N, C-alpha and C positions, 0 to 999 in steps of 0.2 A: 504494500500500500502505500501511495505517496502521498507527501503532506506538503503544505504550506510552509515557507521558512517563516512567515511573520517577523522578518527584519528588515523589510525593505522602507518602512516608516511607521511611524506612531503618531496617529491624528487625533487630537483631542478636539472637542466641541462644546462650546457654551451654549446651552438651549433653554428658552423659557420653559418653565414647569409644567404647563398646561400644552405645550406643543406634542402632537401625537404624530406627526409626519415627517420631521427632519430625520430622526434616527432611522426610518423605514428607508427613505431616499438615498442617505448614506450607505446603508447596507446593500441597496439595487446597485450603485454606481462604483462601490469600493474596488479598488484597484487590488488584485491579487497580490499575496505576500505583505499586504498592511493591514494595521488594525485600527479600529476606530474606538474612541473611548468618551463617554459622553458626561457632563457634570450639568446638572439642572439649576436654573438661576430664579429666585425669585424677584421680588422688589414691585410686585403689581396685585392688584386685587383681583382674584379670579372671577368675582361677580360683577364687576363693571364692565362696561362696554369698552373694548381696547380703542379708545380716541387717542388724539393726538398727546394728551397731557399724560396720558396712563404709560403710552410707550415712551415718551419723553424721560418720564419718571424712572422707567426701566433702564434706558439708556445711560441715566446720570446715578444709579444706585451702585453701592459698593460692591465689587466683585472681588475683593481681596481673598476672601474665603475660597469662593469658586476657583481663583487661580491657584490656590495651595492645594485644592483639592486635584485638578486636572494636572498639576505638576507633577502628581506622585507617579505617572506613568512615564514620567520623562518623553514628552511628545516632541516631535519633529516640528510641528506646526499646531497652533490652537486656532480655531475658526470661532468668530462670534456669531451664533447662529440666530440673529432677530435683524431682520431688514429695517423695520420701521422704529427700532429703539434708538437709531444714529441718524438716520436720515432726517426725523424729526427736529435734530439738532444742526444739521448741516454739515458740509465736506471737511470743515475744520475739525470740529468734534469726532466726526468719524475716524479720521487720520490720528487724531490723539488718542482715541480709544486703542486702537489698533498698537501704537507704541507702548501703552500703559500694559497691555496685554503681554506684548514682547518682552517688557522689562520684569514683570511679574511671574512669568513663566518660562523664560529664558530660551522661548522658541519661536520661529517666524509667527507671524500674526495675521489674519485676513478677517475683514468683516464682510457681513452679507451684502450690505450697502456700497461698500467699496469694491467688491466683486463683481457686483451687477454693473457697475460703471466700466471696469476693467473689462469685462468680457464684452460688452457693447463697443467699446474702443477697439478690442482686439479685433472684432468684425468689420472694422471700419466704416460704421454706421452713425449717422449724424441724426437722422428722423425716424421716431418710433410710435408704433401705437403702444398704449399702457393699461393695464389692467390690475386690479388686486382685490382683495376681499376686505380693504379699509373703509373707514369712514370717508366723506368727501375732503375733509381737513387733510387728512395724511397723504390723500392722492395729491392734492395740492402741494403739499411739500416734497413728496417725491418727484414730482415734475419738476418744481424748483431746484430740486438737489441734482437733477440730471442737467437741468439747463445750465447750472454753475460748471459742470462740466463738457459744455458746448453740445448738450444732446437735446433737440428738441421734440417735444411730445406732440403729435399732429392728430391724434385723436386718445381720448380717456374714457374707457367704459366704467361705469361704477356698477359694483355688484347689485346694487337697487332696494339693497335693505339693511338693517343693522345686524351684525353677527356678534355674538360674545367670543369670549374668548377659546370656545370649545367649538363656535359655529364656524369659524374660518377653516378648522381642519376638517371638518365633515361635509365641505363642499366636495363632490364626487370629480373624479377625472373628466367625466361627461360635462359637467357643469364648468368646469375649468376650460374645456375646450370652446364652450360657447362664449364664455367671456372673452377669450382671445380672439374669436371671428368678430365679435363686437367691436373689438379694440382695433381691427385692421383698418386701414385706410390706404388709398391708391398710393400716397405719399411717403407711407411708411415703410422703409426699408427692413425692419423687424420688429417683432411684437415681444414686447417685456411683460412678464409676468412677476409682479414682487410679493413675496411673503413665504418664510420658510417653513409655514405650517398648511400652506396649500398645496394640494395634490397635483401640482403642475407638471413635475418630472414625468408623469406618467400618461400626459397628454400630449407632450412635445412633439413625437413622430406624427401622429395624426393632426396636429394643427399644422406642422410643416409640409406634410403632404397636401392638405387643403389649400394653404395660402402661398405655398411655394416662396417662403421666406424663412429666415431663421428666427428661431425662438429662443429666449434669454430669460431662465427663471432663477429665483434666487438660491437655491441649492444647487442646480447645475452649474450656476457660475462660479460658486465657493468651490465644488469641486473642480472645473476646469482651472481655477487660479491656484489652488492648491496642488494639482498635478504639475502644472507649468512650473511652479515655485521649485517644487522638489524634484522635477526631471522625471516625474513616473509616467511609465509607457501607456499609450491608449490600449483599450480591451475593448470587447464585444459589448459590455453591459453600458457604454455610454451613450445617452440619446441626444440626438439633434446635431445640426451642422457645426455648432460652434466648437465640438470636439474634432473637425476636420482640421482645425487650427495646430493641434497639437504634433 
């Protein structure tokens, strides 16, 4: 019997404590011979609608304990697995948090929001359609975050109803597909789906087949940027045209 070496890389992930899909997505996309380790973060009220203030509060919360816990596996990289927690503060905050995580863990660090931008830029895209399960205010902040990085949103599709912390993760891949199609526009060079708890990874291939343009999702973007940073090889379980760039 052959076994994986599990020596290629150790990947640490900080994940909001109500998130039910980031871990599953990382397992789907995991590179052979790597291991993925998770530390759940608090800093928000599970019973509140996850609006801008709540997500900004999560981004500003003390993660020193979380960094000590994830550092126990001696990770090669630590991913900050919440997009809206930093995009609500803006690009400078996002970059500063990545540096804070690097200093606290001794590992390379990537945020979900920063990875989303880096993936869009890697595709050479400047105009996008955008959707998420967020409330309207966070969508506006997300578009501002992209605009600060010279990425124009030509259409934004709102989910159409308030979703609680668990409601975001309960959207089906078919519902995510519909959101992506609503976000498409003739001038959009790609479609961006933001949220680490949305089941977008499973819908990527179907969306790209329908729209004939690349799709960028939070979890896919983190995996892409992490693999690029660590020099990990492409493998069969990676969805979407983005990974053609590896």
